[in-house]
C-alpha positions in Angstrom: -19.7 -5.7 -77.6 -18.0 -8.6 -76.1 -15.6 -7.1 -73.4 -12.7 -9.1 -72.2 -10.4 -8.7 -69.4 -6.5 -9.6 -70.4 -4.0 -10.5 -67.2 -1.1 -12.4 -66.2 1.8 -12.4 -64.2 4.8 -9.9 -64.3 6.9 -11.2 -67.4 4.9 -13.5 -69.2 4.3 -11.6 -72.1 1.1 -9.8 -71.7 2.1 -6.8 -73.2 3.0 -8.9 -76.1 -0.3 -10.6 -76.6 -2.4 -7.1 -75.3 -0.1 -5.8 -79.0 -1.1 -9.1 -81.0 -4.7 -8.5 -79.9 -4.6 -4.8 -80.6 -2.9 -5.8 -84.5 -5.8 -7.7 -85.0 -8.8 -5.7 -84.3 -9.6 -5.4 -80.8 -10.0 -2.5 -78.9 -7.3 -2.4 -76.2 -6.9 -0.2 -73.3 -4.2 -0.7 -70.6 -5.4 -0.3 -67.0 -2.1 1.3 -66.3 -2.9 4.5 -68.6 -6.1 4.3 -66.8 -4.6 3.8 -63.7 -2.2 6.8 -64.0 -5.1 9.2 -65.6 -6.9 9.2 -62.2 -4.2 9.9 -60.0 -3.2 13.1 -62.4 -3.1 16.6 -60.3 -6.5 17.5 -59.5 -8.0 14.6 -60.0 -10.1 12.2 -56.7 -7.8 9.0 -57.0 -4.8 11.3 -55.9 -6.8 13.1 -53.5 -7.8 9.6 -51.7 -4.5 8.8 -51.8 -2.5 12.1 -50.0 -5.7 11.8 -47.5 -5.0 8.1 -46.7 -1.3 8.0 -46.6 -0.2 11.6 -46.4 1.7 14.4 -48.1 5.2 12.4 -48.4 3.0 10.5 -51.7 3.5 14.0 -53.5 6.5 15.1 -55.4 7.6 18.6 -55.1 5.3 19.8 -58.3 2.3 18.2 -56.8 2.3 14.8 -58.7 2.4 11.6 -57.5 5.7 10.0 -56.8 4.5 6.6 -58.0 8.2 5.1 -57.9 8.2 5.8 -54.3 4.8 5.0 -53.4 5.2 1.5 -55.1 8.4 0.8 -53.2 6.8 1.1 -49.9 3.2 -0.6 -51.0 5.7 -3.5 -52.9 6.9 -4.4 -49.3 3.6 -4.2 -47.1 0.5 -5.9 -48.4 -1.7 -4.1 -46.0 -0.4 -0.7 -47.4 -1.1 -2.1 -50.9 -4.7 -3.6 -50.4 -5.5 -0.1 -48.9 -4.1 1.9 -52.1 -5.8 -1.0 -54.4 -9.3 -0.4 -52.3 -8.7 3.5 -53.0 -8.1 3.3 -56.8 -9.2 0.2 -58.1 -13.6 1.7 -57.9 -11.9 4.6 -59.6 -10.4 2.8 -62.1 -12.8 0.2 -63.2 -15.0 3.6 -63.7 -12.7 5.2 -66.5 -12.6 1.3 -68.0 -16.1 1.1 -67.9 -16.4 4.9 -69.3 -14.1 3.8 -72.7 -16.0 0.7 -73.2 -19.1 2.4 -73.4 -17.7 4.9 -76.0 -16.6 2.2 -77.7 -19.5 -0.3 -77.9 -21.7 3.3 -79.2 -18.5 3.1 -82.5 -18.2 -0.1 -82.9 -21.7 -2.4 -81.2 -19.8 -6.0 -82.3 -16.2 -5.4 -81.6 -14.0 -7.0 -78.9 -13.0 -4.7 -76.2 -9.8 -5.4 -74.4 -8.7 -4.3 -71.2 -5.3 -5.1 -69.8 -5.0 -5.1 -66.3 -2.3 -6.9 -64.2 -4.5 -7.8 -60.9 -7.8 -8.3 -63.0 -8.0 -11.5 -60.7 -6.6 -10.0 -57.2 -9.2 -7.0 -57.8 -12.5 -8.8 -58.4 -12.4 -6.7 -61.6 -12.8 -10.2 -64.1 -16.4 -10.2 -62.5 -17.0 -7.4 -65.0 -16.2 -8.7 -68.0 -17.8 -11.5 -70.7 -14.5 -13.5 -70.9 -11.2 -13.3 -69.3 -7.9 -14.2 -71.3 -5.0 -15.3 -68.8 -1.6 -14.8 -70.1 1.4 -17.6 -68.7 4.3 -19.7 -69.0 6.3 -21.9 -67.7 7.8 -20.5 -64.3 11.5 -20.9 -64.9 10.9 -19.1 -67.7 9.2 -16.2 -66.3 12.3 -16.4 -63.5 14.6 -15.7 -66.5 12.6 -13.1 -68.4 12.1 -11.1 -65.4 16.0 -11.0 -64.4 16.3 -10.2 -67.8 14.2 -7.6 -68.4 14.6 -5.6 -65.0 18.4 -6.6 -64.5 17.5 -8.6 -61.0 19.4 -11.2 -59.1 17.6 -14.6 -59.2 16.7 -13.8 -55.2 15.3 -10.5 -55.9 13.0 -11.4 -59.1 11.3 -14.4 -57.0 10.7 -12.0 -54.6 8.5 -10.2 -57.1 7.3 -13.1 -58.5 6.1 -14.5 -55.1 4.5 -11.1 -54.0 2.1 -11.7 -56.8 -1.4 -14.2 -57.0 0.6 -17.8 -58.3 -0.2 -18.0 -61.9 -1.8 -21.8 -61.6 -4.7 -19.5 -59.4 -5.6 -16.7 -62.0 -5.6 -19.9 -65.0 -8.6 -21.3 -62.6 -10.5 -17.7 -63.7 -9.8 -18.3 -67.2 -12.0 -18.6 -70.3 -8.7 -19.1 -72.7 -5.2 -19.1 -71.7 -2.2 -18.3 -74.0 1.3 -20.4 -73.6 3.9 -18.1 -74.5 6.9 -20.4 -72.7 7.8 -21.3 -76.6 8.4 -18.0 -77.9 7.2 -14.8 -79.8 5.6 -17.2 -83.1 4.3 -20.2 -81.3 2.5 -17.4 -79.1 1.5 -15.3 -82.3 -0.3 -18.4 -83.2 -2.1 -18.9 -80.0 -3.2 -15.5 -79.6 -4.9 -15.8 -83.3 -6.8 -18.4 -82.3 -7.9 -16.9 -79.5 -8.6 -13.8 -81.4 -10.8 -15.7 -83.6 -12.9 -17.3 -80.9 -13.2 -13.8 -79.2 -14.6 -12.7 -82.7 -17.4 -15.7 -83.2 -18.5 -14.9 -79.9 -18.6 -11.0 -80.5 -20.6 -12.1 -83.8 -22.9 -14.2 -81.8 -21.4 -17.8 -82.3 -20.3 -19.7 -79.9 -16.4 -20.5 -79.5 -15.2 -24.3 -79.2 -12.3 -23.7 -76.6 -11.4 -24.7 -73.3 -8.8 -22.5 -70.7 -5.6 -24.9 -71.2 -5.6 -25.0 -75.0 
């Protein structure tokens, strides 16, 4: 099975591309879904977070207050790094277990893990290929402002808190530029899927990150 990491910055269209790859036949999982699983009540991840940060991270029912924790770590890089160090190993273990199950079911399939922090966490090293979704900075800013109803300053702050798109692209085996809209993105995603499918079948893909 070909293991593919899919990543991209905020508001660049990564979820759209992920959905397209699923439609085309890839086995796809959103890392956020697995991240929620490792902090469910009784899970090891939740125990680690409470131990490191304190009881304030819990809602009255004992579940993680994701909104409050997110607000705190977004403003404090050291706390964000601590949280990631606690949870990323558990999330990676969930991903690996899922891909092993997929491989049993479909040995020549294409497994895609959609993860926003694939590069930052170092998790990209665990995959055969990395696909980076990106778009022009002005398009990213406009999409984020519209989607999250943010001011320009708020949107710029959120974008600045992430790894620059250029840095992520340096790790790309394949890149998908969503700047020109849905149809162009669909066409490019189909090209990348064809290349991935060829690799999964044991062939060689003729492609470059820039194409």
